[in-house]
N, C-alpha and C positions, 0 to 999 in steps of 0.2 A: 508324671504328667508332662514335664517339659520334653521328654524324649518322644512321647506320643504326639505332641503338637508338632515337633520337628519332623517326625515321620509323615504325619498327615500333610504338612506343607510340602514336603518333598514329593509325595504322591500327586498332589495337585499340580505342582510344577511340571512333573513328568507327563501328566495327562494333558496339560495345555500344550506342551511341546509336541506331543504326539498328534494332537488335533491339528496343530499348525502344519506339521509335515504331511499328514494325510490330506489336508486341504490343498497344499501345494502340489502334491503328487497327482491329485485328481485334475487340477487345472492344467498341469503339464500333459496328462493323458488326453485331455480334451483339446488343447490348443498349443501345445509345445511350451518350451521354457519362456517364450515371449509372453505367454498368457499368465504366467505366475508373477504378476505385479503385486507388490507388497500390500496395497490397499485391497486388492481382490482376495488375497490369501487371508488377510485379517477378517474381511467380511465373511468369507466362506467358513472360517474356523470359529467365528463368533467371538473374536477378541478385538480390542481397540488396536489401531495401527501402532500407537505408542507402546502398547504391551508387546506387540509382535517384535519390535526392535529390541526388547529386553532379552529375547531368546536368540534372535539372529540379527546381527548388526547391519546386514545388507542383503539385497536380493541375491547377490552372488554367493554369499555364504549359505543362504537357505537353499538355493538351487544346487549347489555342490553337495549338500547333505542329501537332498532328494535323489540326485544322480547316484551317489554312493549306495544308498539303500536299494534303489531299483536295480542297479547293475549287479549288486551283490546277490540279490534274489535270483536274477537270471543266471548268473554264473554258478550259483549253488545247484540249481536244477541241472545244468549241463555237466558240472563236475561230478554230481552224483551218478549220472548215467555213465560217464567216462570211467568211473571207478567200480562199476558193478560186477566186474569179473567175467562178463560175457566175452565171446570171441571179438577180436578187435574190429573186424568188418561190421559185425552187428552193432557194436558200440558206436562206430563212426556213423553208420546209417541212422541210428536212433538220435544221436546228438544233432546231426544235420536236420533231421525231420522235426525234432523238437524246437530247435533254434528257429527254423523257417516258419513253422506253424505258429509259434508264439508271436513272432514278428508280424506275420500277415494278419493275425487276429487282433493285434493291437498296433496297427500301422502308424497311428499318430504318435504313440509313445515310442515305438521303434525309431521313427524318424527323428524324434527329439533326442534320443540316445545316440543315434548313429550318424545323422546327417544334418540336423538343423544348425544353421550358423549360430555360434555361441561365443561367449567371451573367453578370454585366455584360461581362466580357472576351470571352466567346463571342458575346454580343449584338453587340458592336462588329465582330467578325469576320464575323458573319452579315450585318450591314449592308453591309460591303464586298463580300461575295459577291453579294448581291442587286443592288447598284448595278452590278457588273460584268455580271451578267445583262442588266440594263436597257440598258447601253451597247452590248452586242452586238446586242440586238434593234433598238435605235434606229438603229444604224449600217446595218443591212440595210434597214430601212424608208426611211431617207434615200436610200440607193442606189436603191431601188425607185421612189421618188417622182421622183428625178432622171432615171431611165431611162424613166419613164412606165408602169412595171409596177403601181405603186400610185397611187391618187388622193391628192391633198394631204390631210394630216392632221397632228395634233400628235404627232410621233414620240415625244416624251418621255412623254406620257400613255399612248399606245398601248403603248409598251414596258413601262411600269409595270404596265399591265393584264395583258399577256401573262405577265410575270415573276411576277405574283401568282396568275394563274389556274392555272398548271400545278401549283405546290405544293398549292394548295387542292384541286385535283381528285385528287391522288395521295396526299397524306399529311395533309391537314387533317381536321377532324372530320366533314366531309360526304363524304369520299372513300370509295370502295367498300372493303368489307372484303376481306381476302385471298381468302376462299372465293368471293367474287363475281366474281373476275377470271378470264377465260379464260387459256389457256396463254400465258405471257409478257405478259399484259395487253394484247394487241394491239387488242382492241376499245376499251379505254379510251384507248390511245395515239391511235388513229385519231380518236376523238371529240374529243380535246383538239386535235389538229392541225387538224381541220376547223373547230372552233369558233374557234380563234385566227385562222386565215386568213380565215374569214367575217367576224370582228370587224374586221379591218383593212380589208377591202373595204367593209363596211357603214359604218364610221366615216367613211371617205373619201367615200362616196356621200352621206351625210347632210351633210357639210361642203359638198359641191357644191350640194346642194339648198338649204341655208340661204343660200349665197351668191347663188343665183338669186332667192330670195324677197326678199332685202334690196336687190336692185338696183331 
């Protein structure tokens, strides 16, 4: 009986923690990390503010966990595409399209993850998030160079350019306003995909030309 009570208590604690995280994530998706105030999270999750602090000692700790969970979900989607065994160019195009489509359909959450002014803890999480993006792009580019689908190029720099271009085009200060987007943002997504693919091909062609000139 004692074991069963302990198990039940553990399950209730886990359920409450999940409700808190779900509530915080919804608030972030609606209004960014600035909207995830502890009193609002407590209200939305149906717990007392004091109870909330038993699970997360500060807003920063709670927001970091939300960031980790949301970014891990996004990265798992892209990593699954990157590892699916298709030709490298197809994988790169699908990763670009998926990344851009998910961001444009959830622009408020994307802005929170990629561009919203945040505290130091979330800046660190964002850095890891962006590095993982870059590693996914670089891995596909390396596969494409090895298979002859892409010309030789600096994959680290190219991946950094791609990883920076998409957020800038979707949630940065120069990104189109919501009213400027067509349904589901398809025109913007296509423009981003085409730009990034052309950039990879052009960067490689320039490298080849420079090699010929130097000989």
